[in-house]
RONU-582270 format. One record per atom (N, C-alpha, C, O): residue in three letters; x, y, z. Coordinates in steps of 0.02 Angstrom, whole numbers, padded with zeros to 5 digits, always signed. Layout:
REM RONU-582270
ALAXYZ
...
***
This chain:
REM RONU-582270
TYR+04381+06659+08114
TYR+04361+06666+08186
TYR+04379+06735+08209
TYR+04435+06758+08200
VAL+04331+06767+08238
VAL+04341+06835+08264
VAL+04324+06835+08338
VAL+04270+06813+08359
ASP+04373+06860+08380
ASP+04365+06865+08453
ASP+04330+06929+08470
ASP+04362+06980+08479
THR+04262+06927+08475
THR+04225+06989+08486
THR+04235+07016+08555
THR+04230+07077+08564
MET+04250+06976+08603
MET+04262+06999+08672
MET+04326+07039+08674
MET+04329+07090+08707
HIS+04375+07016+08641
HIS+04440+07050+08639
HIS+04431+07122+08605
HIS+04456+07173+08628
ILE+04392+07120+08548
ILE+04382+07185+08515
ILE+04339+07231+08558
ILE+04352+07291+08560
TYR+04290+07204+08593
TYR+04248+07245+08640
TYR+04292+07276+08693
TYR+04285+07335+08706
ASN+04336+07239+08723
ASN+04380+07265+08776
ASN+04426+07318+08750
ASN+04438+07368+08784
GLN+04452+07309+08689
GLN+04496+07359+08659
GLN+04460+07424+08646
GLN+04485+07479+08658
LEU+04397+07416+08621
LEU+04357+07477+08606
LEU+04343+07514+08674
LEU+04343+07576+08675
LYS+04333+07479+08726
LYS+04320+07512+08793
LYS+04384+07547+08814
LYS+04380+07601+08843
LYS+04443+07518+08802
LYS+04506+07548+08821
LYS+04516+07610+08781
LYS+04545+07657+08807
LEU+04495+07613+08720
LEU+04506+07672+08676
LEU+04456+07726+08693
LEU+04460+07780+08664
GLY+04410+07716+08738
GLY+04368+07768+08759
GLY+04297+07765+08735
GLY+04260+07813+08744
PHE+04276+07711+08704
PHE+04208+07705+08680
PHE+04167+07677+08738
PHE+04190+07636+08777
ASN+04103+07702+08742
ASN+04060+07677+08794
ASN+04028+07610+08774
ASN+04041+07586+08719
ASN+03988+07581+08816
ASN+03958+07514+08801
ASN+03913+07517+08738
ASN+03916+07471+08697
GLY+03875+07565+08730
GLY+03826+07570+08673
GLY+03865+07578+08607
GLY+03848+07548+08557
GLN+03918+07620+08610
GLN+03958+07634+08550
GLN+03994+07568+08532
GLN+03995+07547+08474
SER+04024+07535+08582
SER+04060+07474+08571
SER+04014+07420+08542
SER+04034+07382+08497
ASP+03951+07415+08568
ASP+03904+07367+08542
ASP+03886+07385+08468
ASP+03882+07341+08425
LEU+03877+07447+08455
LEU+03859+07468+08388
LEU+03916+07454+08338
LEU+03904+07430+08283
ILE+03978+07469+08359
ILE+04037+07454+08315
ILE+04042+07380+08304
ILE+04056+07359+08248
LEU+04031+07336+08355
LEU+04034+07266+08348
LEU+03978+07242+08300
LEU+03989+07198+08259
GLN+03919+07273+08307
GLN+03866+07253+08260
GLN+03881+07270+08190
GLN+03868+07231+08144
LEU+03910+07332+08178
LEU+03931+07352+08111
LEU+03987+07304+08083
LEU+03985+07282+08025
ILE+04034+07288+08128
ILE+04087+07241+08107
ILE+04053+07175+08088
ILE+04069+07146+08036
ASN+04007+07151+08130
ASN+03971+07088+08119
ASN+03933+07090+08053
ASN+03937+07043+08013
GLU+03896+07144+08041
GLU+03859+07150+07978
GLU+03905+07154+07919
GLU+03891+07123+07867
ASN+03960+07191+07925
ASN+04010+07196+07870
ASN+04040+07127+07855
ASN+04045+07106+07798
LEU+04058+07093+07908
LEU+04088+07024+07900
LEU+04039+06977+07869
LEU+04056+06936+07827
THR+03972+06983+07891
THR+03918+06940+07864
THR+03910+06956+07790
THR+03905+06911+07748
HIS+03910+07022+07773
HIS+03901+07044+07703
HIS+03960+07017+07662
HIS+03949+06987+07609
GLN+04023+07029+07686
GLN+04080+07003+07649
GLN+04081+06926+07644
GLN+04101+06898+07594
LEU+04058+06894+07698
LEU+04054+06820+07696
LEU+04004+06796+07645
LEU+04016+06747+07609
ASN+03946+06832+07642
ASN+03896+06815+07593
ASN+03920+06825+07520
ASN+03905+06786+07475
LYS+03958+06880+07510
LYS+03987+06895+07444
LYS+04035+06838+07427
LYS+04031+06809+07373
MET+04078+06822+07473
MET+04127+06770+07462
MET+04094+06703+07451
MET+04115+06663+07409
ASN+04042+06691+07490
ASN+04005+06628+07482
ASN+03971+06623+07413
ASN+03971+06571+07381
GLU+03942+06681+07392
GLU+03911+06682+07324
GLU+03963+06671+07272
GLU+03953+06632+07225
LYS+04018+06706+07279
LYS+04073+06700+07231
LYS+04098+06628+07231
LYS+04107+06599+07177
PHE+04110+06599+07291
PHE+04134+06533+07297
PHE+04086+06481+07270
PHE+04104+06433+07235
THR+04019+06493+07290
THR+03967+06449+07266
THR+03961+06448+07190
THR+03955+06395+07160
THR+03964+06507+07161
THR+03963+06513+07088
THR+04023+06479+07058
THR+04017+06443+07008
SER+04081+06490+07089
SER+04143+06457+07066
SER+04136+06381+07072
SER+04154+06343+07027
MET+04108+06360+07131
MET+04100+06288+07141
MET+04049+06257+07093
MET+04058+06202+07067
GLU+03994+06295+07081
GLU+03946+06270+07031
GLU+03978+06266+06964
GLU+03967+06217+06928
MET+04016+06316+06944
MET+04050+06314+06880
MET+04098+06255+06873
MET+04101+06221+06821
GLU+04137+06244+06929
GLU+04182+06188+06932
GLU+04144+06123+06928
GLU+04166+06076+06894
ASN+04088+06120+06962
ASN+04047+06059+06963
ASN+04017+06048+06895
ASN+04017+05991+06871
GLU+03990+06101+06863
GLU+03962+06096+06797
GLU+04017+06077+06745
GLU+04006+06037+06700
SER+04076+06107+06755
SER+04131+06090+06711
SER+04152+06016+06718
SER+04166+05982+06669
TYR+04154+05993+06780
TYR+04170+05924+06794
TYR+04117+05877+06763
TYR+04134+05828+06731
LEU+04053+05896+06775
LEU+04001+05853+06746
LEU+04004+05854+06669
LEU+03995+05802+06638
PHE+04016+05914+06638
PHE+04025+05916+06566
PHE+04081+05874+06541
PHE+04074+05837+06492
GLU+04139+05880+06576
GLU+04196+05839+06554
GLU+04183+05765+06562
GLU+04204+05725+06521
ALA+04148+05747+06616
ALA+04132+05678+06627
ALA+04083+05651+06574
ALA+04091+05596+06549
ALA+04033+05692+06557
ALA+03987+05673+06501
ALA+04022+05669+06436
ALA+04009+05625+06395
GLN+04069+05718+06425
GLN+04106+05718+06361
GLN+04151+05654+06358
GLN+04156+05622+06305
SER+04182+05637+06413
SER+04225+05580+06414
SER+04183+05517+06402
SER+04202+05473+06363
GLU+04127+05513+06437
GLU+04081+05454+06428
GLU+04056+05450+06357
GLU+04052+05396+06328
LEU+04039+05507+06329
LEU+04016+05508+06259
LEU+04073+05486+06211
LEU+04061+05448+06164
ARG+04134+05511+06225
ARG+04192+05492+06181
ARG+04203+05417+06185
ARG+04213+05384+06134
ILE+04200+05389+06245
ILE+04207+05316+06255
ILE+04151+05279+06219
ILE+04163+05229+06186
GLU+04090+05303+06225
GLU+04032+05272+06193
GLU+04042+05275+06116
GLU+04031+05225+06082
ILE+04061+05332+06090
ILE+04072+05342+06016
ILE+04126+05295+05993
ILE+04118+05262+05942
ASN+04182+05290+06030
ASN+04238+05246+06010
ASN+04217+05173+06012
ASN+04234+05134+05967
THR+04179+05154+06064
THR+04154+05085+06067
THR+04107+05069+06009
THR+04111+05016+05978
SER+04061+05119+05995
SER+04016+05109+05940
SER+04052+05107+05873
SER+04032+05070+05828
ARG+04105+05147+05867
ARG+04144+05149+05805
ARG+04181+05081+05795
ARG+04183+05053+05740
GLU+04210+05058+05850
GLU+04245+04993+05848
GLU+04197+04938+05831
GLU+04211+04895+05789
LEU+04138+04940+05864
LEU+04086+04888+05848
LEU+04064+04889+05774
LEU+04057+04838+05742
ASP+04053+04953+05750
ASP+04034+04961+05678
ASP+04089+04937+05633
ASP+04075+04903+05584
LEU+04153+04954+05649
LEU+04208+04933+05607
LEU+04213+04857+05606
LEU+04225+04826+05554
HIS+04204+04826+05665
HIS+04205+04751+05670
HIS+04151+04724+05630
HIS+04162+04675+05594
THR+04089+04753+05633
THR+04034+04728+05594
THR+04046+04734+05520
THR+04032+04689+05482
LEU+04074+04793+05500
LEU+04088+04804+05429
LEU+04143+04757+05405
LEU+04139+04731+05349
GLU+04193+04745+05447
GLU+04244+04699+05429
GLU+04216+04627+05418
GLU+04235+04592+05370
ASN+04171+04606+05464
ASN+04140+04542+05458
ASN+04100+04536+05393
ASN+04103+04486+05357
GLU+04062+04591+05379
GLU+04021+04591+05316
GLU+04067+04588+05255
GLU+04053+04554+05206
LYS+04124+04626+05259
LYS+04173+04627+05203
LYS+04201+04558+05191
LYS+04204+04534+05135
ASN+04221+04525+05247
ASN+04247+04456+05243
ASN+04195+04409+05214
ASN+04211+04365+05174
SER+04133+04419+05235
SER+04078+04378+05211
SER+04069+04388+05136
SER+04063+04340+05098
LEU+04068+04450+05115
LEU+04061+04467+05044
LEU+04119+04441+05004
LEU+04109+04416+04949
ASP+04182+04446+05031
ASP+04241+04420+04998
ASP+04233+04344+04987
ASP+04247+04319+04932
LEU+04212+04309+05038
LEU+04200+04237+05032
LEU+04151+04221+04980
LEU+04163+04179+04937
LEU+04093+04256+04983
LEU+04040+04245+04934
LEU+04066+04261+04863
LEU+04051+04223+04817
LEU+04104+04315+04853
LEU+04132+04331+04788
LEU+04180+04277+04765
LEU+04179+04257+04707
ARG+04222+04252+04811
ARG+04267+04198+04795
ARG+04230+04136+04772
ARG+04248+04105+04722
GLU+04176+04118+04810
GLU+04138+04058+04793
GLU+04102+04066+04724
GLU+04100+04020+04684
GLU+04075+04127+04714
GLU+04041+04138+04650
GLU+04091+04138+04592
GLU+04075+04114+04537
SER+04150+04163+04605
SER+04203+04166+04552
SER+04224+04095+04536
SER+04232+04077+04478
GLU+04234+04054+04588
GLU+04253+03983+04575
GLU+04198+03946+04537
GLU+04211+03907+04492
GLU+04135+03960+04558
GLU+04079+03927+04523
GLU+04075+03950+04449
GLU+04062+03910+04404
LEU+04087+04015+04439
LEU+04087+04041+04370
LEU+04144+04008+04330
LEU+04136+03986+04273
ASN+04201+04006+04361
ASN+04259+03973+04326
ASN+04247+03902+04310
ASN+04263+03878+04255
LYS+04217+03865+04358
LYS+04197+03795+04342
LYS+04148+03790+04285
LYS+04154+03747+04241
PHE+04099+03835+04286
PHE+04050+03838+04232
PHE+04083+03850+04166
PHE+04067+03818+04116
MET+04130+03900+04165
MET+04164+03918+04104
MET+04205+03858+04077
MET+04207+03844+04017
ILE+04238+03823+04125
ILE+04280+03765+04104
ILE+04236+03709+04074
ILE+04253+03679+04022
VAL+04179+03696+04109
VAL+04131+03645+04085
VAL+04104+03665+04016
VAL+04101+03625+03970
SER+04085+03732+04012
SER+04059+03756+03948
SER+04112+03750+03892
SER+04097+03730+03836
LYS+04172+03767+03909
LYS+04229+03763+03858
LYS+04239+03691+03838
LYS+04249+03675+03779
ASN+04237+03647+03888
ASN+04247+03575+03872
ASN+04190+03551+03828
ASN+04201+03519+03776
ASP+04127+03568+03849
ASP+04069+03548+03809
ASP+04073+03575+03737
ASP+04057+03540+03688
THR+04094+03637+03732
THR+04102+03668+03665
THR+04155+03634+03625
THR+04147+03624+03565
GLN+04209+03615+03657
GLN+04261+03580+03622
GLN+04239+03511+03598
GLN+04254+03489+03542
VAL+04203+03476+03643
VAL+04174+03410+03625
VAL+04128+03420+03563
VAL+04133+03382+03515
LEU+04083+03470+03565
LEU+04039+03481+03510
LEU+04076+03497+03447
LEU+04057+03474+03393
ILE+04127+03537+03452
ILE+04168+03555+03393
ILE+04203+03491+03366
ILE+04202+03476+03306
ASN+04232+03453+03412
ASN+04265+03391+03390
ASN+04217+03341+03357
ASN+04234+03310+03307
ASP+04157+03335+03387
ASP+04105+03293+03359
ASP+04085+03319+03287
ASP+04079+03280+03239
GLN+04077+03383+03283
GLN+04058+03412+03218
GLN+04114+03401+03167
GLN+04101+03385+03109
ASN+04178+03412+03190
ASN+04234+03400+03145
ASN+04237+03326+03122
ASN+04249+03312+03063
SER+04225+03281+03168
SER+04224+03209+03152
SER+04168+03195+03102
SER+04178+03161+03051
GLU+04110+03222+03116
GLU+04052+03213+03071
GLU+04069+03242+03004
GLU+04055+03211+02953
ASN+04099+03302+03002
ASN+04118+03334+02939
ASN+04169+03291+02901
ASN+04165+03282+02840
THR+04218+03265+02938
THR+04270+03225+02908
THR+04238+03161+02876
THR+04252+03142+02819
LEU+04194+03128+02916
LEU+04160+03069+02891
LEU+04116+03086+02827
LEU+04116+03050+02778
MET+04080+03143+02832
MET+04040+03164+02778
MET+04083+03177+02715
MET+04065+03157+02660
GLN+04140+03212+02727
GLN+04185+03225+02674
GLN+04212+03163+02641
GLN+04216+03157+02580
LYS+04232+03115+02684
LYS+04256+03050+02658
LYS+04201+03016+02617
LYS+04214+02989+02563
GLY+04139+03017+02645
GLY+04083+02987+02609
GLY+04073+03021+02540
GLY+04064+02987+02489
ILE+04077+03087+02540
ILE+04069+03124+02478
ILE+04126+03106+02429
ILE+04115+03095+02370
LYS+04187+03102+02456
LYS+04243+03084+02412
LYS+04236+03015+02383
LYS+04250+03004+02325
MET+04212+02969+02424
MET+04202+02901+02400
MET+04148+02900+02345
MET+04155+02866+02295
LYS+04093+02938+02357
LYS+04038+02941+02307
LYS+04067+02970+02242
LYS+04053+02946+02187
ILE+04109+03025+02251
ILE+04138+03057+02191
ILE+04183+03006+02156
ILE+04182+03002+02095
LYS+04221+02967+02193
LYS+04267+02918+02164
LYS+04226+02864+02128
LYS+04243+02842+02073
ASP+04171+02842+02161
ASP+04129+02792+02131
ASP+04100+02819+02064
ASP+04100+02787+02012
LEU+04076+02881+02071
LEU+04046+02910+02009
LEU+04097+02920+01955
LEU+04084+02911+01895
ASP+04158+02940+01977
ASP+04214+02949+01930
ASP+04230+02880+01896
ASP+04239+02876+01835
ASN+04234+02829+01938
ASN+04245+02763+01911
ASN+04189+02740+01862
ASN+04203+02712+01809
LYS+04127+02753+01881
LYS+04071+02734+01837
LYS+04076+02772+01773
LYS+04069+02744+01718
ILE+04087+02838+01781
ILE+04090+02880+01720
ILE+04149+02856+01675
ILE+04144+02850+01614
SER+04206+02844+01710
SER+04264+02822+01671
SER+04250+02754+01637
SER+04269+02743+01579
THR+04219+02711+01674
THR+04203+02645+01647
THR+04155+02652+01590
THR+04165+02622+01537
ASN+04102+02692+01599
ASN+04052+02705+01546
ASN+04083+02736+01486
ASN+04070+02716+01429
ILE+04126+02787+01499
ILE+04160+02819+01440
ILE+04206+02768+01408
ILE+04206+02762+01346
ASN+04244+02731+01446
ASN+04291+02682+01417
ASN+04254+02631+01375
ASN+04273+02614+01319
SER+04199+02606+01405
SER+04160+02556+01370
SER+04130+02585+01307
SER+04132+02554+01254
ASP+04101+02646+01313
ASP+04072+02680+01253
ASP+04128+02692+01199
ASP+04117+02683+01139
ILE+04186+02712+01223
ILE+04241+02725+01177
ILE+04261+02660+01143
ILE+04271+02657+01082
LYS+04267+02607+01184
LYS+04288+02542+01157
LYS+04235+02518+01107
LYS+04251+02492+01053
SER+04171+02528+01126
SER+04118+02508+01081
SER+04120+02548+01016
SER+04112+02520+00962
ASP+04131+02613+01022
ASP+04136+02656+00964
ASP+04196+02635+00921
ASP+04193+02631+00859
ILE+04252+02622+00955
ILE+04314+02604+00919
ILE+04303+02538+00884
ILE+04323+02529+00826
GLU+04271+02492+00918
GLU+04256+02424+00890
GLU+04209+02431+00829
GLU+04217+02400+00777
SER+04162+02473+00841
SER+04113+02484+00787
SER+04147+02517+00726
SER+04136+02499+00669
LEU+04188+02568+00743
LEU+04227+02604+00687
LEU+04274+02554+00655
LEU+04282+02557+00594
ARG+04305+02509+00692
ARG+04351+02461+00664
ARG+04312+02415+00613
ARG+04332+02403+00556
TRP+04255+02390+00639
TRP+04216+02348+00596
TRP+04191+02384+00532
TRP+04191+02357+00477
GLN+04173+02445+00543
GLN+04148+02485+00488
GLN+04206+02495+00438
GLN+04198+02489+00377
THR+04267+02513+00467
THR+04324+02524+00423
THR+04342+02461+00388
THR+04355+02461+00327
THR+04343+02406+00426
THR+04359+02342+00396
THR+04309+02326+00342
THR+04330+02307+00288
ARG+04247+02332+00352
ARG+04196+02319+00300
ARG+04205+02365+00242
ARG+04201+02343+00184
SER+04216+02428+00256
SER+04226+02476+00200
SER+04287+02457+00161
SER+04287+02459+00099
GLY+04342+02437+00196
GLY+04402+02418+00164
GLY+04391+02353+00121
GLY+04416+02348+00065
LEU+04355+02306+00150
LEU+04342+02245+00114
LEU+04295+02260+00054
LEU+04304+02233-00001
PHE+04247+02300+00066
PHE+04202+02317+00012
PHE+04241+02352-00044
PHE+04230+02338-00103
ALA+04287+02398-00025
ALA+04329+02433-00074
ALA+04374+02383-00112
ALA+04382+02388-00173
ILE+04403+02335-00076
ILE+04445+02287-00106
ILE+04400+02245-00154
ILE+04420+02233-00210
LEU+04343+02225-00133
LEU+04300+02183-00174
LEU+04278+02224-00235
LEU+04273+02196-00290
VAL+04264+02287-00226
VAL+04244+02327-00283
VAL+04305+02335-00332
VAL+04296+02335-00393
LEU+04362+02340-00305
LEU+04422+02348-00347
LEU+04438+02279-00381
LEU+04458+02276-00439
VAL+04427+02227-00344
VAL+04442+02164-00370
VAL+04392+02146-00425
VAL+04413+02117-00476
PHE+04331+02162-00419
PHE+04281+02145-00467
PHE+04270+02200-00518
PHE+04228+02191-00562
SER+04301+02247-00514
SER+04290+02300-00565
SER+04345+02302-00617
SER+04343+02343-00663
***
């Protein structure tokens, strides 16, 4: 606030006439207007910069919040997917283990069946071998007995014949 009337009166006291005092007041007014415009431009530029800075910081803060929210949402989604995959893996693993146990049991049953079959077959073969052995032994024994009996009769006949030849000769 500038009291122009007070300045005008002081200029008159100092010896300036009305025209000079008006001119000096006009110059002061123009100078103040010029200085005020400079200050206004400087202040406006500063205000615009502060405003732009504030808007930038607000946008940055909003973007940071949005990124954090998106990151947390993505992490939550990934965690859910991981848990889902863990569950699926666990289920598949259990199913595979069950399949392996069943396969192992089936294989063991087949092996046991084959072993039983082999044992029965082996017993059958042993029995056939024993039967054949008995038949062969029986045949050999009967052949030997027959041969021995035949040899005994032949020896007895030869002995009798020799005794008869000796007796009659």
